[in-house]
C-alpha positions, 0 to 999 in steps of 0.5 A, a space after each residue: 500500500 502506498 503512503 497514506 495521510 492517515 492510518 485510521 479514519 473514523 467515519 460517523 464520529 459524531 454519532 453515539 457509537 462513533 464517539 465511543 469508538 473515537 474515545 476508545 482509539 484516543 485512549 488506546 491507539 499507540 503514540 504516533 498513530 495517525 487518526 482523523 475524524 470524519 462525517 458530514 458536519 465540520 462543526 460537530 466533528 470539531 465539537 467531538 475533537 474538543 470533547 476528546 482533547 485531541 488534535 486529529 484532523 477532521 474530514 467532511 464527507 457526506 454519505 451520498 457524496 461519491 467524490 468526497 468518499 473516494 478522496 476519504 478512502 484514498 487518504 487512509 490505510 483503514 476506514 472504520 465506519 459506524 454510519 448505518 443503516 448500511 444498506 442506506 448509507 454504507 454502499 458508496 464508502 465500502 465500494 470506494 475503499 475496495 477501489 482504493 485498496 483501503 481496508 474497511 471495517 464496520 458494525 453491520 448486521 444487515 444480511 442484504 447489505 453484506 450480500 450486495 457488498 460481496 457482489 459489488 466489491 469482492 473481486 474488486 477488493 481482491 484486485 486492489 488487496 483491500 480487506 473489506 471486513 464487515 461486522 466487527 462489533 457484537 455482530 459478529 466477532 464473538 460468534 466468528 472468532 469464537 468458532 475460529 478458536 474452537 476450530 484451532 483447538 480441535 485441529 491442534 488436538 487432531 480431533 477431527 472436524 466440527 459437526 453440530 456446533 451451538 453458540 449459547 449466550 450464557 449471560 448478558 446485561 445490556 440493551 439493544 441499540 437504536 441502530 440495530 433496530 433501525 437496520 432491522 426496520 430497513 431490511 424488513 422494508 426491503 424484503 416486504 417489497 421484493 420476494 427474491 430478497 425475502 428468499 435471499 435473506 431467509 437462506 442460511 447460506 445467503 453470504 456464502 461465496 458459492 451457495 451451490 457448493 455448500 454441503 447438504 447438512 439438512 435444514 438449519 433453523 434460526 428460531 429454535 428453542 431446545 433443552 440444554 442437554 440437547 447441546 451438551 450433557 453438562 448444560 442444564 435448563 432451556 435455550 431460546 433463539 438468540 436475536 442476532 443468530 439469523 445474521 451471525 450464523 451466516 457470517 460464520 458459515 461464510 468463514 467456513 466456506 472462504 477457508 475451503 470448509 476447514 471447519 468441516 463439510 458436516 459443520 452445522 451451526 446455530 445460536 441460542 441464549 440460556 433462559 436459566 434452569 428454573 421450572 419456568 425456563 421452558 416457558 420463557 424460551 418458548 415465549 422468547 421464540 414467539 416474541 422474536 417472530 412477533 417483533 418482526 411481524 409487528 415492524 412489518 405492519 403499519 399499525 403496530 409499527 407506529 406503536 413500536 417505533 415509539 417504544 423501541 430505541 431510535 438511532 443515536 440513542 444509547 445508555 449512560 456511561 454507568 450503564 455501559 460500564 455495568 454491562 457484560 456478556 458471556 458466550 459459550 460455544 459447544 461442539 461435537 467433533 467427527 471423532 466423537 470428542 466434545 469441545 467448547 469455547 468461551 468469549 466473555 467481556 465486560 461492558 454493554 455488548 452493543 456499546 462499550 464492548 462493541 467500541 472496544 471490538 471495532 477499535 481493536 479491529 481497526 488497529 489490527 488492520 492498520 498496525 498488525 499487517 504481518 499478523 493478519 489472517 492470510 488473504 489476498 483481499 476481498 469482502 471478508 469476515 473478522 476471522 478470515 480478514 483479521 484472525 489471530 491478530 484480533 484475537 491477540 489484541 482482544 485478549 490483551 484488552 481483557 477479553 476472555 477468549 478460550 477453547 478446551 476439550 470437555 469430554 470424550 477421547 477422539 476415536 482413531 482416524 
């Protein structure tokens, strides 16, 4: 990559999450890292700069200004953006980065946006060497890196391939962000108008490089409630669908495909969340499954959407600093390998998942792309996932930042192969 004016540009630096990412980089970027703040309002960017107490340059670029975004992309080694919904505001910037050979990272959890980015940018980014790495927040780093380290441990033990693999949100404290809800609104609007997009969004392999090449492992449901013992003999209580599972599962499956099905061609993956071990746990799991479906239906119908829009958080809103610090999450991923062994991985962090922890994950993703080139996952570029675009460089950074990421054998000796 030729010499650029900046190492990292934070685009959307005046938004709620954008400010948090800029704060994180101000506190944790090594001395000498060349950073800039970008957005559509010079006055608001300068206010953020004063608030942070930094002397970073400000770059004015509207999300609809192709020329300005092209210049922005060409000026930096890495662009990190928090401006969503990405289907509405993100396509031009992602394409500009792919064309300029600039690494890019974001927080999207939008299936249709990422599918379009793959179609528009993957081959272009390969030709320029750009790493376009979507979903570097709570969507979908715990899922993608969790399975990544699980696979590494199984491979190190020569214990076969991953087969049935289930993510369980064992505990979580924190709220859903207004940006996430707004992204859901826009995707619902898109699929409601187009049957082909509806089928694409529903496909478990909607983000795969070649859906026809995916192995036939049977139906994989995004909305499933089950008993803990169905996942692992040691797991008690009931499990409900995890509301981010319909997106995260597709990112993890893309990672497997981009790696030539290194996790295994019998790899099946789903995401759930624990509802505890009380006698009411099965009822709560069933209620959560119904509730998730009802939310989607409610946002699809004008009368109920009118009400929900006044109850759900809006973009730009977020919890207080105290609430962000009090948040936390613990995610456990269980698998049974093709040799009969059982393994698990854990991904645990402090901070509200959608805000404090997400700012940490996105900030460290940008730092890894900008400063750890020699340790990034092997790639020629393209539209990638956190595991295939950054990989161990990000795992190491997150561990150093206090995030627990681990994997271990649980029980059962691998059978000889």
